C-alpha positions, 0 to 999 in steps of 0.5 A: 500500500505504501507503494500505491500511495507513492503514486496517488494519481494512479491509485484508483487504477491500481486498486481496481486491477489488484482487487479485480474490480470488487472493491466498489461493491464491497464499499457499497455493502459496507456503507449501507450500514451508515445512517443520515446524521451519523458522525463517521471517521474514514481511516486512510481515506485515499482518494475518497471512495468510502468518504463520498459514499458515506457523505452521500448517505447523509453522514458527517465524515472526517476523512484522514490520510497521511498523503497530502496528494491523496487528499488533494484528489479526494478534495476534488472528488468531494467538490465535484459531487458537492459534498464539501459541507459534509466532509472534513479532510485532514492530513493525519495518520492512525498514530494521531487517533489519540487526539480524537475524543472518546466516544465521538464517532458512530462509525469508523471505516477502514478501506484497505488501510489496515494492510499497511500497518505493522502488528503493533500499529494495528493493535494500537489503531484497533484500541483507539478505534474502540475508544473513540467509537460510541458504545454500539458504534460500528467498525466497517472494514474492507481489506486484502487478506492472506487466505487461511486455506493452504491450497487457496494460498497457493492458488491465490499466489499464482493468480495474484502474481500476474496481477501484481506484475501488470499493475506495477507495469501500468501504475508502478504500484502494489499492495500487501495482504494481511493475516488473521484480521477477524481474529485481531478485531475480536481480540481487541474487544469488538463483536463481529456482526457479519463477515464476508469473504471472497471465494478465494479468501483473499479479501474480507468485509467485516462489520464489527460493533463496539460493545462499550466499556 
């Protein structure tokens, strides 16, 4: 993901290739849980795909990313659909979540964000998300994962390698899948309400609830 973020103008194209176009449908499903008037935080918002969907649902969205060029693209997209009154774009990373007030969000979204974090960073991010979510608040996740089934891991590697090569040749970008994301979410005290795996187990959508403190 860090390589992807080094070429923000090519980000959307690279993501579509690597995820075989399934990301848009995943984002539509996840944002279906968002209700008008809710306060939403979008982590690693990139070029604003989840942000705009949430704002279109009538939510008030704070979208954060550490890449200013990504935010510039997101800003242009938000302006194009006339949603600037619902969206606040901020240059910040998950390391700064401690600056957010406890219980201040109804929903936290993370689309292809956790896969760029190290083990300790992911644990920290999940703890902080749980803190800043209201009791009963939702964590919505869509990310690439390492298949749990050994055979599917091998098949995924064989299928993914050509995609990675093509994507890099076209966009000079790539991503990195992560392991055991549902387990990590549960270990931090969230209750998983729904989980949707791709057929290969290389992509997951998670809806998790903060049970409160």
